[in-house]
N, C-alpha and C positions, 0 to 999 in steps of 0.2 A: 384451306385451298386459295394460292392465290387470285385476286382480280383481276382480269383479264387486261385492264390500264392498267394493272404495274408493274404487270411483266416488263418492260421496259424500265420503269426507273428505279432509278438506284435506290436501295435499302437503306443508305445515310440518308437520301432525301428525308427532312419533318413530312412530319403528317399535313401539317398549317405552318404556312406564313402569313403574319397581317404584317404589312411591311404601310408606316405613317399614313394609317387612313384614319379618314374626317368622313363624318355625314350629316348634313343638316334636314335641318324640315322646316317649311314657313310658316312664320303665327303672324295672325293680325293684331296690331296693336289696337288695345283696344280705344285710349287716350287720341291717335295721331289714327287710326283708322288705315292703314299704312302695314304691309307685309312685308316680315321685315324676317329672315332666315336667325335659327335658335338651331345652337349646335348640338345633338344626339351625341358621338362621335366626334374625339378630338386628339389626333392624333395618336390614335394606339400604334406598336410596336410589338412585337407578340410570333416566338418560334414552340410548335408544342411538338417536340417529338413522340416517331409512333407510339404506342403501348404506353401514353401518358392518361390520366384520368387529371383534365386541368377544370377547376372549380371558379364560379366567376359570385359573388358573394356583392351586392349590392343594392340602396333604397329604390323605392321609386322614383323615376324617371333619370336615373344613373346611367343609361342607353347600355344597358346589357343586352336585351334582349335585342334593341337594334341590333347591335354586337352580333347576336347568334344570326340573325337575317342578313346581313353582312356575307357571315362567314357560308350561308347557304343558299348562296348567287337569290335569294326574293327581292336585295336591293346592292344596289353596285354605289362603290366607293364615289363621295366628288373627291377626292384626293388621297392618294395610297394604291397600295395592290394587294388583295391576295392569293395566297393559293396555296391547293391545298394537293396534295401528293406532285408538287412542283406542276401541278396546272396551275393556269390563271383563271378564276371566276369566269372575268370576263369575257376572255378570249375563248375558253374552252367547258364555257357552262354545261353542256348536253354531258360530256364527259363526267365534271366535279358532280351534275347530281348524282352522276350513276354510282360514286365514290360515299355520297353524305346522307343520310336521313336527317328527321329531324323531331322532336318530339316536344310540343308545347302543352302551356298550362288548356289551349283552346283547342285540343283538337280538335280539327276538321274531317269530318264524313259525309257521306251520301247515307242522313238520316232515317230515310227511308227504309234503306238496303240495311240487310240483318248484317251482324259482323264477320259471319262469314265471306257472304258477297264481298261488304268493305276489301275485306281481307282477301280474296280474291280477285277484286280488282287491281287492286297495288300490285300484288307479286308481279301479275301477270305483264304489267310495265316493266318488270326486272328482269322478266326472261325465267323465273322459279315455275316449274314445273305444280298443276293444282292441284294433283290427288299429293304429292311431296307439301305443298304449301300448306294443306287440309292434316297432312300427320300433324308436322312440326306446330301449325298456330295448339295444336289441343294440349300438345305437349306444355309448350309453353305458355298459355290461359292456364292450365292444369296448374303447372308451377307457381305463379302468381295468382292463386287461388278465384282463376274464376269458371266457376263449371263448364262444361264442355256443353251443355244445354242453350248455354246462352248465347250463342252461335248461330244459333238462330232464331232469337230473337233482336227483331230490326234495335237496331240502333237509340232510338229518339226515346224508347222503354227501358232504358239500361239508363242508372245513375251516373252523374259527371265520373267519380272516383272508377268504376264499371267503365268507365268509353276510355279511359286514361288506360286501364290495365291494354283494352286492345290495339290501343294507340302504341304502349310498347311492342305489342306482339308486332302490330306491323312494320315498324322500325326493325326491329332481329329479323323478323321474315326474311327480310331484300338483303341480309348480310353485306352492313355499309359497314364499310372499314375506317370511316370516323362518324360518331354519333351526335347527334348537335341536338341536347337534352337542357328545357325549358322550363323549368319549375314540372319535372315528369310525375316528382310525390304530392304535389298541391293537391289537398283535398279526398288523398286515401289517407283510411283508419293506420296507425301506430301498424297492423298486423303487416295489412296489404302495404305499407309501406316499407319496413324490412324484408319483402320477400323482395322488393321490386330492386331494393337498395343491391341486396347478392345476386339476385341476376343479372344484376349490371356489372359487378365482380368476375361474376361468370362465364360474361360476354367477351371484357377483355381479356378473360386467358383463356379459352378457345375458342378464336375467335381470331385473334391476335388485331382486337379494336382501338382507337384512340378516340379519347367518349369525351368531349367540356359540356359539362353542365350550370345550369345555372340552378341557387339555390337558396330556400330563406332558410334553410335546416343547418344551424352550426352543426349538429352531431354527426348528421348527413352529410355536410362536407368533410368536417375532417373522418367519419370513418373512408369516403371513397375516395377523395384527393390525392394526388399526389403532391402537386402546386396548386397552390387559392391568391385569383384573383382581388383586392378589394375595388370596387370601383366606384368615383363617385362623377355628380357632372362629366359623362361620356370620357375621364380619365382613369386610367390604374392608378390607386394612390399605393400601392403596393404590390407585389407578389415577391411568392417565395413558397419554401412549403410549411405545415399547420406549425415546425417546431419552428423551425425558423422564425414565422411571423409570431408567437407566441414568444421565441430567447428575448425580442425586439421592441414589444408592444405590453403583454402582460403575458398572465398565466394560462388565460381559454381564449379562443377565439370572438366570444364575444366582447371580452379586453381590446381585442385587440381593434374589433370594427369602431365600437367606441372610441377609440382612442384615434384613429383617423377618419368617419368620419363626423363623429360626434351626435348623432342622431340612431332611431333602432332601426331597425331594418322594419318593412313592412308585415302586416299582420294576415297570415292566409285566408284562403274565405275555408268555408265550412266546411269539414269534411263531410263524406256521403256517405253513403251503405251501400 
């Protein structure tokens, strides 16, 4: 089913376009006590065609989460522009937000409310009928390995891994055409991680979704992503298919990462059951 905001958009328009975007934050210098700009994203240009899964790999401080937040309209670029299906994120912020959903490692909820109540609130904002949302939520969470009874439990009583599954269900229930996944499987056990990865592939195949994913997991990136961007110090060091990157820089994605960045990826937070 086509999204109403996409009916007037030519099918050849990319899902996401970033043109020379930069973003800096202010930081106080410990010696001079003066505020100075610290670049987080520096002159990045990118085009993501419809239906693609793009992976972003980078160490802490590389700017990948800032880049995702710029795509999600949570931050505005200092320079350059971002558009989603042809809609500029600054001029058409509300339309863009209807076309996207973001899942981050720090999934935000009303922690005193149950998973079911949180999902009902989120889907109501997107106009999804409550009864339809409940049926779909149970199906999605069942496929992600979360028992239906957990829907009646306040979020604060669920593990971080279980909360992450609810966050993924929330994103999928709103039928986004562009999904922005910021470390979506961090903290999940291997079985749950595999289930989430499989579901991401199914969503791309069945919902005509375009997906941008930040991940620490090399195997996850290789399994899911059509292209991978290696990011460091706010810039893309390389962008290509897994095969192209390995042909140019090494036999494995880990070889590629070390060749380009010279340091390992950050360690993940401990897995929660």
